C-alpha positions, -999 to +999 in steps of 0.1 A: -259+319+091-291+319+112-276+322+147-286+298+173-282+262+161-275+274+126-270+240+111-305+229+120-319+262+108-301+260+075-312+224+070-348+234+077-346+263+053-330+242+025-357+216+026-387+239+031-379+276+025-414+289+024-424+271+056-393+283+074-400+319+065-437+317+077-427+298+109-407+329+119-439+350+118-461+322+133-437+319+163-436+356+168-475+357+167-476+329+193-451+348+215-473+379+213-504+359+224-485+345+253-472+379+264-505+399+259-531+375+271-554+394+295-537+428+289-555+459+279-547+486+253-545+523+261-583+525+257-590+494+278-596+470+249-583+434+253-550+431+234-556+393+231-581+399+203-556+418+182-527+393+186-551+363+182-561+377+148-524+378+138-520+342+150-549+330+129-536+347+098-502+332+102-516+297+107-533+300+073-501+312+058-482+283+073-507+258+058-502+274+024-464+274+028-464+237+037-484+229+006-460+249-016-430+231-001-447+197-006-449+189+031-486+183+029-509+174+000-539+196-010-564+169+001-548+159+034-569+157+065-571+185+091-556+162+117-526+156+095-522+193+088-523+200+126-497+173+131-474+188+105-478+223+120-466+208+153-437+190+135-425+221+117-428+242+148-408+216+167-380+219+141-381+257+144-378+255+182-349+231+178-332+257+157-342+286+179-347+273+215-349+308+230-386+312+220-397+297+253-430+315+257-441+306+221-431+270+227-452+267+258-481+284+241-478+260+211-479+230+234-511+242+251-527+254+219-523+222+199-535+201+229-569+217+226-597+206+203-602+242+192-569+242+174-582+215+150-613+236+142-591+265+135-571+244+111-603+232+094-615+267+090-583+279+073-581+248+051-616+257+038-605+292+031-574+280+012-594+255-008-618+282-019-588+300-034-582+326-007-545+319-005-526+343+015-558+359+028-589+372+012-590+404-008-606+420+022-578+409+044-552+422+020-570+455+016-574+459+053-537+452+059-527+476+031-549+504+046-534+498+080-499+504+066-510+535+048-526+550+079-495+543+100-470+555+074-491+585+065-493+598+101-456+590+107-447+610+076-469+640+088-451+638+121-417+638+105-425+667+083-443+689+109-424+677+140-456+668+157-474+637+170-475+608+166-440+603+180-424+572+195-447+578+225-476+565+204-473+529+190-485+518+156-514+499+172-524+530+191-524+551+159-548+525+144-569+524+176-573+562+178-580+563+140-608+537+143-624+552+174-623+589+163-631+584+126-659+560+134-674+583+160-674+614+137-688+593+109-717+582+130-726+617+141-723+628+104-749+602+095-772+614+122-769+650+108-775+637+073-740+647+063-710+630+048-675+636+060-648+629+035-619+606+043-596+637+042-616+656+068-617+625+091-579+621+087-574+657+098-597+652+128-578+621+138-545+640+136-558+665+162-567+636+186-532+621+181-518+654+193-541+653+223-530+618+232-494+629+234-501+656+259-501+627+285-538+631+292-556+603+309-578+579+289-608+593+308-599+629+297-594+618+261-628+601+261-645+631+277-629+655+252-640+632+223-676+632+237-675+670+240-664+674+204-690+650+191-718+667+211-707+700+197-706+687+161-740+671+166-755+704+179-737+731+159-720+714+130-683+708+123-658+732+137-640+754+112-606+741+122-617+705+114-627+715+079-595+707+061-584+677+041-554+654+047-549+629+019-526+602+034-519+587+000-507+621-012-487+627+020-468+595+011-462+606-025-483+577-039-504+598-062 
């Protein structure tokens, strides 16, 4: 039922269903790190930082899953946990041998001492009771999904950007850059911009991005708008509210 080497995959799933499910995400995260190492985002940021965060999160989930499946005990050493991570990954790669880049990355990653420290850090987090991530991690993940889904729904209703030309990661990146920049200028002016106003401003910059402007032009236009806001106050067409929760029909 699982495609390539289905018998091995089915046996893995039957014995350790939680671990099997998490391994799928861990392997995809490893594949992303292997593919994006050294690459830049649209704004010139290192993509490795983003995909490495996903990798770390899935390592923690894998440890929790192995505990729930009885593969490791709660008080087992970090060395044993790392060994079991390698063992479970080896089973997964046996079932799905097409994940070549991820397999190469896993070999290199677990041969380094830093992998043991990462395992220790995540074990400490789990032992503190932060299973499945901290409340902050969960809130951050939820807010990311709301931001992406909210702007996608606006685009669907209004037939505007963001379209498929803008990835989910680019939506988040533009949101973070634009909203943070306007928030900082508002503080300098002794003002407070509501979340709804910042959402509306971000939408305008999502439209700008899809005009196929260069990154330099985008940055220059953002600087111009920030300077104008700092000197003269917020433009009238920025003074509207967009509630992403309401757009999604969640309130």
